C-alpha positions as CSV (number, residue, x, y, z in Angstrom):
1,M,-7.4,-3.7,28.8
2,S,-10.1,-3.5,26.2
3,A,-11.0,-6.1,23.6
4,V,-9.4,-5.8,20.2
5,T,-11.1,-7.1,17.0
6,V,-9.0,-8.1,14.1
7,A,-11.0,-8.2,10.8
8,V,-9.8,-10.2,7.8
9,T,-11.6,-11.4,4.7
10,V,-12.5,-15.0,3.8
11,T,-12.4,-16.1,0.2
12,D,-14.0,-19.5,-0.7
13,G,-13.9,-20.5,2.9
14,A,-10.2,-19.8,3.4
15,V,-8.2,-17.0,5.1
16,D,-4.6,-16.0,4.8
17,A,-3.0,-17.7,7.8
18,G,0.2,-15.6,7.5
19,R,-1.8,-12.3,7.5
20,V,-4.0,-13.5,10.4
21,A,-0.9,-14.2,12.5
22,A,0.8,-10.9,11.7
23,L,-2.3,-8.9,12.5
24,A,-2.9,-10.8,15.7
25,A,0.6,-10.1,16.9
26,F,0.3,-6.4,15.9
27,A,-3.1,-6.1,17.7
28,A,-1.6,-7.5,21.0
29,G,-0.2,-4.0,21.6
30,A,-3.7,-2.6,21.8
31,G,-5.2,-5.1,24.2
32,E,-4.9,-8.5,25.8
33,D,-8.2,-9.8,24.5
34,V,-7.6,-10.2,20.7
35,R,-10.4,-11.7,18.7
36,V,-10.2,-12.4,15.0
37,V,-13.3,-12.2,12.8
38,A,-13.7,-12.6,9.0
39,V,-16.1,-11.1,6.5
40,D,-16.8,-12.5,3.1
41,A,-14.5,-11.0,0.4
42,A,-17.4,-11.2,-2.0
43,W,-19.6,-8.8,0.0
44,T,-19.6,-5.1,-0.8
45,S,-17.9,-2.7,1.5
46,A,-21.3,-1.6,2.9
47,Q,-22.2,-5.2,3.7
48,Q,-18.8,-5.9,5.3
49,A,-19.1,-2.7,7.4
50,A,-22.7,-3.6,8.5
51,A,-21.5,-7.0,9.7
52,L,-18.5,-5.5,11.6
53,V,-20.6,-2.8,13.2
54,A,-23.2,-5.4,14.3
55,H,-20.4,-7.5,15.8
56,L,-18.7,-4.6,17.6
57,E,-21.9,-3.2,19.1
58,A,-23.1,-6.6,20.3
59,D,-19.7,-7.3,21.9
60,G,-19.8,-5.8,25.4
61,D,-18.5,-2.2,25.9
62,G,-18.3,-1.0,22.3
63,A,-16.9,2.4,23.4
64,A,-13.6,0.8,24.3
65,E,-13.4,-1.4,21.2
66,V,-10.5,-1.3,18.8
67,L,-10.8,-2.6,15.3
68,V,-7.6,-3.6,13.3
69,L,-7.5,-4.1,9.5
70,A,-4.6,-4.9,7.2
71,S,-3.7,-1.9,5.0
72,S,-5.2,-1.9,1.5
73,H,-7.4,0.4,-0.5
74,P,-10.6,-1.7,0.2
75,A,-9.7,-1.7,3.9
76,K,-9.5,2.1,4.0
77,E,-12.9,2.4,2.4
78,L,-14.3,-0.2,4.9
79,A,-12.6,1.6,7.9
80,A,-14.3,4.9,6.8
81,L,-17.7,3.3,6.8
82,V,-17.3,1.7,10.2
83,A,-15.8,4.9,11.7
84,H,-18.8,6.9,10.4
85,A,-21.2,4.5,11.9
86,R,-19.5,4.3,15.3
87,G,-17.9,7.8,15.7
88,A,-14.5,6.2,15.8
89,G,-11.1,7.7,15.1
90,I,-8.8,6.2,12.5
91,V,-5.0,5.7,12.4
92,V,-3.9,4.8,8.9
93,D,-0.8,2.7,8.0
94,A,0.5,2.2,11.6
95,H,3.4,-0.1,12.1
96,A,2.8,-0.5,15.8
97,V,0.2,0.3,18.5
98,E,0.3,0.5,22.3
99,R,-1.8,1.6,25.2
100,D,-1.2,4.7,27.2
101,G,-3.8,4.7,29.9
102,E,-7.2,5.4,28.2
103,R,-5.5,6.4,25.0
104,L,-4.5,4.2,22.1
105,L,-1.2,5.2,20.5
106,G,-0.6,4.4,16.8
107,H,3.0,4.7,15.5
108,K,3.6,5.4,11.8
109,R,6.2,6.6,9.4
110,E,5.6,9.6,7.1
111,L,7.4,11.5,4.4
112,G,9.2,8.5,3.0
113,G,10.2,7.2,6.4
114,T,12.0,10.3,7.4
115,W,9.6,11.1,10.3
116,D,8.2,9.0,13.0
117,V,4.6,10.1,14.0
118,T,2.5,9.0,17.0
119,C,-1.2,9.4,16.8
120,A,-3.4,9.2,19.9
121,V,-7.1,8.1,19.9
122,T,-9.1,8.6,23.1
123,G,-12.4,6.8,22.0
124,P,-13.4,4.0,19.7
125,A,-10.5,3.4,17.4
126,I,-9.8,1.8,14.0
127,V,-6.2,1.0,13.1
128,I,-5.2,0.3,9.5
129,A,-2.1,-1.8,10.1
130,K,1.2,-2.4,8.2
131,P,2.3,-5.3,10.5
132,A,5.7,-7.0,10.4
133,P,5.6,-10.7,9.4
134,A,5.0,-13.1,12.2
135,P,5.3,-16.9,12.4
136,E,2.0,-18.7,11.6
137,T,0.2,-19.8,14.7
138,D,-3.2,-21.4,15.4
139,V,-5.6,-18.5,15.7
140,E,-9.4,-19.0,16.0
141,V,-11.3,-17.1,13.3
142,T,-15.0,-16.4,13.6
143,V,-16.8,-15.9,10.3
144,L,-19.4,-13.2,10.8
145,P,-22.9,-13.7,9.4
146,P,-24.4,-11.1,7.0
147,A,-26.1,-8.1,8.5
148,A,-28.8,-5.7,7.2
149,V,-27.4,-2.8,5.3
150,A,-29.1,0.6,5.8
151,G,-30.3,2.3,2.8
152,R,-30.5,1.1,-0.8
153,D,-29.2,-2.5,-1.5
154,V,-26.4,-2.9,-3.9
155,E,-26.0,-6.1,-6.0
156,V,-22.7,-7.1,-7.6
157,L,-23.6,-8.1,-11.1
158,G,-20.2,-9.4,-12.2
159,R,-16.5,-9.3,-11.6
160,T,-13.7,-9.2,-14.2
161,H,-10.2,-10.4,-13.4
162,H,-7.4,-8.5,-15.1
163,D,-4.1,-10.3,-15.4
164,G,-1.0,-8.4,-14.5
165,D,1.8,-7.6,-17.0
166,G,4.0,-10.3,-15.5
167,R,6.3,-7.8,-13.8
168,P,6.8,-7.7,-10.0
169,S,4.6,-5.4,-8.0
170,L,5.8,-1.8,-7.8
171,A,5.9,-1.8,-3.9
172,E,8.0,-5.0,-3.8
173,A,10.3,-4.8,-6.8
174,T,14.0,-4.7,-6.3
175,V,14.4,-2.8,-9.6
176,V,12.2,0.1,-10.7
177,V,12.5,1.9,-14.0
178,A,10.4,5.0,-13.9
179,A,9.2,7.3,-16.6
180,G,8.6,11.0,-16.7
181,R,7.4,13.7,-19.0
182,G,10.7,13.7,-20.8
183,L,9.8,10.5,-22.5
184,E,7.2,12.5,-24.4
185,G,4.6,9.7,-24.3
186,D,6.8,6.8,-25.7
187,L,7.2,4.5,-22.7
188,T,8.5,1.5,-24.7
189,P,12.2,2.1,-23.8
190,V,11.2,2.1,-20.1
191,Q,9.2,-1.1,-20.3
192,E,11.9,-2.8,-22.3
193,L,14.6,-2.0,-19.8
194,A,12.4,-2.9,-16.8
195,D,11.8,-6.3,-18.4
196,A,15.5,-6.8,-19.2
197,L,16.3,-6.2,-15.5
198,G,13.3,-8.1,-14.1
199,G,11.9,-5.0,-12.6
200,A,8.7,-2.9,-12.4
201,V,7.7,0.1,-14.3
202,G,7.0,3.3,-12.4
203,A,5.7,6.7,-13.4
204,T,5.4,10.3,-12.2
205,R,2.1,11.9,-11.4
206,D,2.2,14.1,-14.4
207,I,2.2,11.3,-17.0
208,V,-0.4,9.3,-15.1
209,E,-2.7,12.4,-15.2
210,E,-1.9,12.7,-18.9
211,G,-3.3,9.2,-19.4
212,W,0.0,7.8,-20.7
213,I,0.0,5.0,-18.2
214,G,-2.1,3.6,-15.4
215,H,-2.4,5.0,-11.9
216,E,-1.1,1.8,-10.3
217,T,2.4,2.8,-11.6
218,M,2.6,6.1,-9.9
219,V,5.5,6.6,-7.5
220,G,5.1,9.3,-4.9
221,Q,3.4,10.6,-1.8
222,T,0.0,10.0,-3.3
223,G,1.0,6.9,-5.2
224,T,3.3,4.0,-4.2
225,M,6.2,4.4,-1.8
226,I,9.1,2.3,-3.0
227,S,12.5,1.2,-1.7
228,P,14.1,-0.9,-4.5
229,R,17.8,-1.7,-4.6
230,L,18.0,0.1,-8.0
231,Y,15.8,3.0,-9.1
232,I,16.2,4.4,-12.6
233,G,14.4,7.7,-13.3
234,A,14.1,8.5,-17.0
235,G,13.0,12.0,-18.1
236,I,11.9,12.9,-14.6
237,S,12.7,16.3,-13.2
238,G,12.1,15.2,-9.6
239,A,9.2,17.0,-8.0
240,P,9.0,16.8,-4.2
241,H,6.1,14.4,-4.1
242,H,7.9,12.0,-6.4
243,R,11.2,12.2,-4.5
244,L,9.3,11.3,-1.3
245,G,8.1,8.2,-2.9
246,M,11.5,6.9,-4.1
247,Q,14.1,8.4,-1.8
248,A,14.5,5.2,0.1
249,S,16.0,3.5,-3.0
250,E,19.5,2.1,-2.4
251,V,21.0,3.3,-5.7
252,V,19.4,6.1,-7.8
253,V,20.2,6.6,-11.5
254,A,18.8,9.7,-13.1
255,I,18.7,10.3,-16.9
256,N,17.7,13.8,-18.0
257,Q,18.8,16.4,-20.6
258,D,18.7,19.1,-17.8
259,A,21.7,18.7,-15.6
260,D,20.1,20.9,-13.0
261,A,17.0,18.8,-12.5
262,P,16.4,18.0,-8.8
263,L,16.5,14.3,-9.4
264,M,20.0,14.6,-11.0
265,E,21.2,16.4,-7.9
266,I,20.3,13.5,-5.6
267,A,21.3,10.7,-7.9
268,D,24.2,8.3,-7.3
269,L,24.7,8.3,-11.1
270,A,23.4,11.2,-13.2
271,I,23.4,10.8,-17.0
272,Q,22.8,13.9,-19.1
273,G,21.2,13.0,-22.4
274,D,18.1,11.9,-24.2
275,A,16.4,9.5,-21.8
276,A,14.9,7.3,-24.6
277,D,18.3,6.9,-26.3
278,V,20.1,6.1,-23.1
279,L,17.5,3.5,-22.1
280,R,17.7,1.8,-25.6
281,Q,21.5,1.7,-25.3
282,A,21.3,0.1,-21.9
283,S,18.8,-2.6,-23.1
284,A,21.0,-3.3,-26.1
285,E,24.1,-3.7,-24.0
286,L,22.3,-6.1,-21.6
287,A,21.1,-8.2,-24.5
288,A,24.6,-8.3,-26.0
289,R,26.2,-9.3,-22.7
290,R,23.7,-12.1,-22.2
291,A,24.3,-13.4,-25.7
292,R,28.0,-13.8,-25.1
């Protein structure tokens, strides 16, 4: 079997041991010889890509090499740069990989988990992985040295850290209160109920594109796929791309003045009424119960 390289980032000399273990276990499906390397998190994507390409091309038969990265937006940018340099195929957001002769098979779930898809790569491959958790084990990690970057150099002049809003991340929240165009730009009732329930705030693509709220809150096929225990959709009609992003929710509550809205039809509890008023009433009732 061919060698497999797992690439992680090192920050201030440390790597995430849990992530390394999960990726190493995932990569074992692609080859017996799994090697873990690290690139500096402070480097630009071009610098990280140059270091990985130099490592892969210096490491024996590069044509059979597989590179595994943990799924993230920076990893997808990095994968594209490495794939362009090496003529490699990419499998994005795979949950498992295996060998089938000379082919690498990547297994992934699409359309909100309703379809299982298998992708085959016959040459150099890059797999962006969504691995299952694995027990931490001792895995040797080789930190790669910097490599020359072709073209114009880029210098990072500064970084600004933005604190979150204190709510759980949208992808991991057990409760999501999502806003749609029916809120008419006033998202305060959504935010207040989300905070009362200890949940995250979600949004439809329409209101994100209107600039009412940030892109990081968008639920849907081109946003974040969620599977909370409770999803509350306020003023949301239920376009297909949004439903794909939230249909794995255990309990769906829809609030809309239009009883025939698609989201109302699939909801476990459908409330016909003004979304802002209903949300405020729910927040007030929660506050009253907690005060007793």
